[in-house]
C-alpha positions in Angstrom: 102.3 138.6 131.1 103.3 135.2 129.5 102.2 131.9 130.8 100.4 131.0 134.0 102.4 131.1 137.2 101.9 129.0 140.3 99.8 131.7 141.9 97.3 131.5 138.9 97.1 127.7 139.2 96.3 128.0 143.0 93.6 130.5 142.3 92.0 128.3 139.7 92.2 125.3 142.1 90.5 127.2 144.8 87.7 128.3 142.4 87.2 124.7 141.2 87.0 123.4 144.8 84.4 126.1 145.7 82.3 125.3 142.6 82.6 121.5 142.5 82.9 120.8 146.2 85.6 118.7 147.7 83.5 115.5 147.6 83.1 115.5 143.8 86.8 116.3 143.0 87.9 112.6 143.0 85.2 111.7 140.5 86.1 114.7 138.4 89.8 113.6 138.4 88.8 110.0 137.5 86.6 111.2 134.6 89.3 113.5 133.3 91.9 110.7 133.5 89.6 108.3 131.6 88.9 110.9 129.0 92.7 111.6 128.4 93.4 107.8 128.2 90.5 107.4 125.7 91.8 110.3 123.6 95.3 108.8 123.5 94.0 105.4 122.5 91.9 107.1 119.8 95.0 108.8 118.5 96.8 105.5 118.3 93.8 103.7 116.8 95.4 100.3 117.6 92.8 99.1 120.1 89.8 99.5 117.8 91.5 98.0 114.7 92.9 95.0 116.7 89.5 94.3 118.3 87.7 94.5 115.0 90.3 92.3 113.2 90.1 89.7 116.0 86.3 89.6 115.7 86.4 89.3 111.9 88.9 86.4 112.2 86.7 84.7 114.8 83.6 85.2 112.6 81.9 87.5 115.1 79.8 90.5 114.0 80.9 93.9 115.3 78.6 96.8 116.0 79.8 98.5 112.9 78.8 95.4 110.8 75.3 95.5 112.3 74.9 99.2 111.5 76.2 98.7 108.0 73.7 95.9 107.4 70.9 98.0 108.8 71.7 100.8 106.3 71.8 98.3 103.4 68.5 96.6 104.2 65.5 98.5 102.9 62.6 98.9 105.4 59.7 96.4 104.9 56.4 97.8 103.4 53.5 98.1 105.8 50.5 95.9 104.9 47.5 98.0 103.9 44.3 97.7 105.8 41.0 97.3 104.1 39.0 99.5 106.4 
C-alpha cells in the first residue's frame, strides 16, 4: 500500500493516452519539459539577474524598469470641456 508500482504507472499512462489522444502527447511532453526547465531556472535565479545586470551595464531599460516608471508617474489630468 506504499508507493506506486509499475502497474499503477501503466494504468495512468493508458488513461492519459485515452484522454489526450496520441497526437497531442508529444506537445504535452514538450510543454511539461519546458515548464520543468523554467522552474529549475527560476530556482537558480541566475538567468534573470544576469540578464538584468547586463542590460543595466549597457544602459538598456528592462521591462521591470518600465513598470516601475509607470507606477511612479502620476496620470495626467483630463482637460475639462466647456459644454
